C-alpha positions as a printed Julia matrix, in Angstrom:
414×3 Matrix{Float64}:
  22.14   63.45   10.18
  19.63   64.23    7.33
  20.79   61.2     5.46
  20.28   58.86    8.51
  16.53   60.11    8.88
  15.83   59.83    5.23
  17.24   56.1     4.92
  14.77   53.36    4.7
  14.78   51.13    7.79
  13.58   47.71    8.66
  10.54   48.16   10.88
  11.4    45.03   12.69
  15.18   45.0    13.41
  15.69   48.76   12.46
  18.75   48.08   10.43
  19.1    50.47    7.26
  18.87   49.35    3.6
  22.61   49.48    3.57
  22.99   46.92    6.2
  20.64   44.08    4.81
  20.24   42.17    1.46
  17.26   44.21    0.49
  13.96   45.76    1.84
  10.43   44.83    1.08
   8.17   47.77    1.16
   4.76   47.8     2.72
   2.0    50.21    3.28
   3.54   52.05    6.57
   6.78   50.39    6.81
   9.65   48.02    5.43
  10.7    44.31    6.48
  14.37   43.21    5.5
  15.17   39.75    3.84
  16.38   38.45    7.39
  13.18   39.34    9.13
  11.14   37.86    6.25
  12.82   34.53    6.49
  12.47   34.41   10.33
   8.78   35.28    9.99
   8.32   32.39    7.59
   9.94   29.92    9.85
   7.83   31.11   12.64
   4.7    30.78   10.78
   5.48   27.27    9.7
   6.35   26.24   13.25
   2.97   27.52   14.39
   1.12   25.75   11.63
   2.88   22.55   12.38
   1.73   22.83   16.14
  -1.54   23.28   14.98
  -1.58   20.26   12.59
  -0.35   18.3    15.36
  -3.42   19.17   17.36
  -5.91   19.3    14.44
  -8.38   16.29   14.44
  -8.31   13.22   11.85
 -10.56   13.26    8.99
 -13.79   12.1     9.32
 -15.02    9.12    7.34
 -18.34    8.37    5.84
 -19.24    4.65    5.19
 -21.43    5.67    2.16
 -18.38    7.3     0.49
 -15.94    4.52    1.33
 -14.89    1.82   -1.49
 -16.64   -1.47   -0.7
 -14.64   -4.65   -0.88
 -15.73   -5.42   -4.54
 -14.79   -1.87   -5.52
 -11.54   -2.18   -4.08
 -10.86   -5.63   -5.76
 -11.99   -4.01   -9.09
  -9.39   -1.34   -8.62
  -6.75   -3.72   -7.9
  -7.69   -5.76  -11.05
  -6.73   -2.98  -13.32
  -2.94   -2.81  -11.93
  -2.48   -6.39  -10.69
  -2.8    -9.49  -12.82
  -4.11  -12.61  -11.02
  -3.83  -13.22   -7.0
  -7.48  -13.04   -6.49
  -7.2   -14.73   -2.83
  -4.6   -11.93   -1.72
  -6.63   -9.2    -3.27
 -10.07  -10.43   -1.5
  -8.25  -10.73    1.78
  -6.55   -7.28    1.3
  -9.86   -5.59    0.1
 -11.8    -6.9     3.15
  -9.21   -6.14    5.7
  -9.1    -2.55    4.46
 -12.79   -2.22    4.31
 -12.92   -3.59    7.95
 -10.22   -1.18    8.9
 -12.48    1.77    7.7
 -15.54    0.33    9.74
 -13.43   -0.03   12.82
 -12.44    3.46   12.76
 -16.22    4.64   12.27
 -17.03    2.29   15.1
 -14.86    3.78   17.63
 -16.94    6.89   17.73
 -20.25    5.05   17.97
 -19.89    4.39   22.15
 -21.07    0.63   21.43
 -19.85   -1.9    24.03
 -18.54   -4.15   21.14
 -15.14   -3.36   20.26
 -14.07   -4.63   16.71
 -10.22   -5.54   17.15
  -7.87   -4.9    14.21
  -7.08   -7.81   11.67
  -3.45   -7.29   10.74
  -2.49   -9.02    7.56
   0.65  -11.14    6.44
   0.96  -11.93    2.77
   3.5   -14.52    1.87
   4.66  -15.25   -1.9
   7.93  -15.6    -3.66
   9.69  -12.84   -5.28
   8.24  -10.96   -8.15
   4.65  -12.07   -7.57
   3.17   -8.74   -6.52
   3.23   -8.11   -2.72
   4.73   -4.69   -3.03
   2.89   -3.8    -6.06
  -0.54   -4.68   -4.23
   0.4    -2.35   -1.39
   1.36    0.36   -3.71
  -1.95    0.19   -5.73
  -4.18    0.35   -2.79
  -2.44    3.35   -1.57
  -3.73    5.29   -4.48
  -7.26    4.33   -3.33
  -7.03    5.09    0.33
  -8.72    7.8     2.47
  -6.2     7.45    5.16
  -2.46    7.82    5.28
  -0.57    4.93    4.15
   3.24    4.4     3.98
   5.52    1.44    2.72
   8.52    0.55    4.98
  11.38   -1.74    4.71
  12.05   -4.32    7.74
  15.64   -5.21    6.32
  16.9    -1.85    7.97
  15.28   -2.41   11.26
  17.57   -3.37   14.42
  16.94   -3.67   18.07
  17.07   -0.25   19.81
  20.66    0.87   20.6
  22.29   -0.91   17.44
  23.5     0.33   14.22
  20.48    0.59   11.81
  16.76    2.0    12.28
  14.68    1.78   15.5
  11.29    0.16   15.12
   9.83    3.63   15.89
  11.31    4.93   12.67
   8.2     3.04   11.08
   5.62    5.55   12.44
   7.88    8.64   11.62
   7.12    7.55    8.0
   3.58    7.48    8.97
   3.73   10.85   10.57
   5.57   12.32    7.72
   2.9    11.15    5.16
   0.13   12.5     7.47
   1.85   15.99    7.57
   2.53   15.45   11.16
  -1.19   15.59   12.12
  -0.98   12.81   14.74
  -4.82   11.76   14.94
  -4.68   11.38   11.22
  -1.55    9.13   11.32
  -3.13    7.18   14.09
  -5.92    5.77   11.73
  -3.48    4.88    9.08
  -2.09    1.89    7.26
   1.47    0.57    7.3
   2.69   -1.77    4.86
   5.88   -3.65    6.37
   8.06   -5.22    3.39
  10.31   -8.03    3.6
   9.05   -9.18    6.97
  10.76  -12.44    6.63
  14.15  -11.11    6.71
  13.79  -10.23   10.8
  13.11  -14.21   11.27
  14.99  -15.67   14.03
  18.53  -16.69   12.71
  18.42  -20.04   14.7
  16.72  -21.97   17.33
  19.94  -22.47   19.17
  20.6   -19.66   21.76
  23.73  -17.9    21.36
  25.79  -15.49   23.56
  25.67  -12.95   20.87
  22.25  -11.08   20.41
  19.98  -11.51   17.45
  19.53   -7.62   16.97
  18.24   -7.68   13.47
  16.0   -10.77   14.0
  14.26  -11.8    16.99
  15.25   -8.43   18.68
  13.12   -6.56   16.0
  10.27   -8.99   16.48
  10.01   -8.37   20.11
   9.98   -4.67   19.46
   7.27   -4.92   16.81
   4.91   -6.47   19.19
   3.92   -3.35   20.87
   3.24   -1.68   17.66
   1.0    -4.5    16.18
  -0.96   -4.94   19.35
  -1.71   -1.14   20.05
   0.11    1.03   22.6
   1.36    4.73   22.88
   4.73    4.79   21.18
   7.12    7.95   21.61
   8.24    8.81   17.97
  11.29   10.79   17.01
   9.79   13.35   14.71
  12.6    13.6    12.14
  13.51    9.81   12.68
  17.22    8.51   13.17
  18.58    7.84   16.52
  17.2     8.9    19.7
  18.75   11.19   22.07
  17.82   12.66   25.61
  17.16   16.13   24.17
  14.92   15.02   21.15
  11.26   16.06   21.51
   9.25   12.96   20.89
   5.65   12.63   19.37
   3.4    10.19   21.32
   1.51    8.15   18.84
  -1.34    5.51   19.78
  -1.04    2.49   17.43
  -4.28    1.0    18.52
  -6.23    1.89   15.29
  -3.1     1.4    12.88
  -3.68   -1.18   10.42
  -0.39   -3.1     9.68
   0.12   -5.34    6.48
   3.2    -7.33    6.4
   4.65   -9.12    3.08
   7.52  -11.35    2.56
   8.93  -13.91    0.18
   9.76  -16.45    2.88
  12.36  -18.1     0.58
  12.51  -21.84    1.41
   9.22  -21.97    3.39
   8.0   -24.51    1.01
  10.15  -27.18    2.56
   8.54  -26.42    5.88
   5.06  -26.84    4.41
   6.16  -30.0     2.86
   7.61  -31.49    5.96
   4.36  -30.53    7.67
   2.0   -32.2     5.06
   4.39  -35.13    5.15
   4.71  -35.34    1.29
   8.0   -37.16    1.21
   7.05  -40.04    3.57
   6.98  -43.24    1.5
   4.24  -45.98    1.86
   0.71  -46.69    0.58
  -1.26  -44.54    3.0
   0.9   -41.52    2.64
   0.67  -41.54   -1.1
  -3.29  -41.71   -0.6
  -3.09  -38.65    1.76
  -1.1   -36.57   -0.38
  -2.61  -37.3    -3.87
  -4.37  -34.15   -3.93
  -1.44  -31.8    -2.82
  -0.39  -29.37   -5.75
   3.46  -29.77   -5.29
   4.22  -26.99   -7.76
   2.26  -24.4    -5.59
   3.11  -25.39   -1.92
   2.47  -21.97   -0.77
  -1.38  -22.32   -0.94
  -1.16  -24.59    2.01
   0.55  -22.17    4.43
  -0.31  -22.13    7.87
   0.86  -20.14   11.04
   2.94  -22.97   12.27
   4.98  -22.83    9.16
   5.74  -19.24    9.66
   6.99  -20.43   13.29
   9.07  -23.18   11.88
  10.59  -20.41    9.32
  11.63  -18.26   12.45
   8.75  -15.8    13.19
   7.96  -15.84   17.09
   4.56  -16.89   18.12
   3.61  -13.67   19.83
   4.11  -11.89   16.35
   2.17  -14.56   14.43
  -0.68  -14.16   16.82
  -0.86  -10.37   16.23
  -1.14  -11.02   12.53
  -4.21  -13.12   12.42
  -5.14  -12.66    8.67
  -2.71  -15.02    6.75
  -3.0   -15.11    2.79
  -0.7   -16.08   -0.05
   0.34  -15.06   -3.57
   0.37  -17.66   -6.16
   3.45  -18.12   -8.23
   3.34  -16.72  -11.64
   2.84  -19.15  -14.46
   3.35  -18.42  -18.15
  -0.23  -16.97  -18.6
  -0.02  -14.69  -15.94
   3.59  -13.37  -17.08
   2.21  -12.76  -20.5
  -0.68  -10.8   -19.38
   1.53   -8.72  -16.94
   3.7    -7.74  -19.93
   0.9    -5.91  -21.81
  -2.71   -5.81  -20.06
  -2.35   -3.79  -16.9
  -2.7     0.03  -16.87
   1.14    0.54  -16.02
   2.23   -2.58  -17.79
   5.81   -2.85  -18.9
   5.34   -2.78  -22.66
   2.95    0.39  -22.3
   5.66    2.07  -20.11
   8.18    1.94  -23.08
   5.59    2.93  -25.73
   4.99    6.02  -23.64
   8.69    6.69  -23.48
   9.05    6.64  -27.15
   5.96    8.66  -27.47
   7.63   11.44  -25.56
  10.15   11.56  -28.45
   7.51   11.55  -31.21
   8.12    7.95  -32.11
   5.43    5.15  -32.4
   7.0     2.06  -30.78
   5.33   -1.34  -31.97
   6.32   -5.09  -31.26
   5.89   -8.21  -33.2
   3.54  -10.63  -31.29
   6.19  -13.37  -31.17
   8.53  -10.93  -29.27
   6.25  -10.96  -26.43
   6.2   -14.84  -26.3
  10.17  -14.96  -26.41
  10.24  -12.53  -23.56
   7.85  -14.8   -21.46
   9.69  -17.86  -22.23
  12.94  -16.27  -20.91
  11.03  -14.93  -17.69
   9.82  -18.55  -17.11
  13.55  -20.03  -17.73
  15.11  -17.52  -15.37
  12.42  -17.74  -12.67
  12.46  -14.14  -11.56
   8.95  -13.4   -11.62
   7.61  -10.05  -12.93
  10.78   -8.34  -12.19
  12.53  -10.78  -14.51
  10.23   -9.39  -17.41
  11.44   -6.07  -16.91
  15.15   -6.9   -17.04
  14.83   -8.79  -20.4
  12.81   -6.0   -21.83
  15.31   -3.4   -20.52
  18.05   -5.59  -22.26
  16.51   -5.66  -25.57
  15.57   -2.15  -25.69
  18.86   -0.52  -24.39
  20.48    0.04  -28.05
  17.13    1.13  -29.37
  16.88    3.75  -26.52
  20.33    4.96  -27.02
  20.02    5.52  -30.78
  16.72    6.2   -31.84
  16.16    9.64  -30.37
  18.87   11.06  -32.12
  17.63    9.82  -35.38
  14.52   11.25  -37.5
  12.51    8.0   -37.16
   8.79    8.39  -36.6
   8.15    4.66  -36.18
  10.14    1.64  -34.75
   9.24   -1.92  -34.72
  11.0    -4.57  -32.49
  11.13   -7.88  -34.34
  11.86  -11.4   -32.96
  15.21  -11.51  -34.81
  16.23   -8.08  -32.92
  15.09   -9.38  -29.64
  17.05  -12.66  -29.95
  20.33  -10.93  -31.09
  20.12   -8.45  -28.24
  19.83  -11.16  -25.6
  22.43  -13.33  -27.05
  24.75  -10.31  -27.16
  24.0    -9.37  -23.48
  25.42  -11.13  -20.71
  22.23  -12.96  -19.48
  24.0   -14.98  -16.77
  23.36  -12.24  -14.37
  19.68  -12.68  -14.53
  19.76  -16.43  -14.04
  19.22  -17.79  -10.53
  21.75  -20.45   -9.19
């Protein structure tokens, strides 16, 4: 009996030190490992509830970056694409002003200007979105439209877009309700064909119909952990009225639609006069909403994306600049990797020109640059860390031999 009285016991569950993993000693009592874990879980749940009911961050117009400042920041990381940067900078700044205006009590209500960016692969759509996210004072998330399907089918529901935004905002709903969402690969949900079919277009037009309520602004019940919805799951209502949506897509083949609208292939004297000023190497600059409709976006969704901008195809000069100039350029990344091993990496200037020539040949945009540099550097990155070298220079002869040795057919487009 004396032993049972002298044994240390958890002050919460009453179990002795022999019955638990260990006891934590306090001033006037003890707590076992099991009770400590439960206490932590209860605390986290309580804090989570308080975050959901907490208010959004108050914005101050004087502290917010102006459009010119936003563009200057983007210039440090993204080469060229001045038109897209200007559109993006103005839209983000106006989004901030709109959030400030909702508390002013004014009768004039500023509507949100969702953006759609069109540009071929490797021109910097996703990079622009990732870069601007570093600067923002509101929650920002990037989601991929390729995985979305109509509700009830295999794939992700449209509401999962807002689940990502909630996670970024740490489940603070008012904070998430003033965030920005970048929907990548928006062209992959284009209508599959104009002819009605007995089979449902569940990953095309079905997704577009579901996106309408999000883009326009409505209260959407969002599953907190994402995944499929089921009757017992607790939903979080999120109002999308003040969420800015930025969409981006390659719209591969839309140049043909633009050319048809501009009537560039019609023969005749008057037709050649009309199209004399058309730059056929960059048809994307003439993009209009009706081209998106021809590609397969429904008119309702185009109307909810009023700001339409384009990204120029990357020419040789732009690719050369992308290779070395930005803060996070490809070459600077490799130099940093070698620096971490105590090796100073240098390149012959002619190597850069050779890499750019190959990137132009393969027509893969900025992504092609990385593929080529990776192929050239693979053997060096494998061998040099084990050798006692302090410097290494990549020569033109070495770069050529590495590319010839590799199977470069995989980089070429059909």
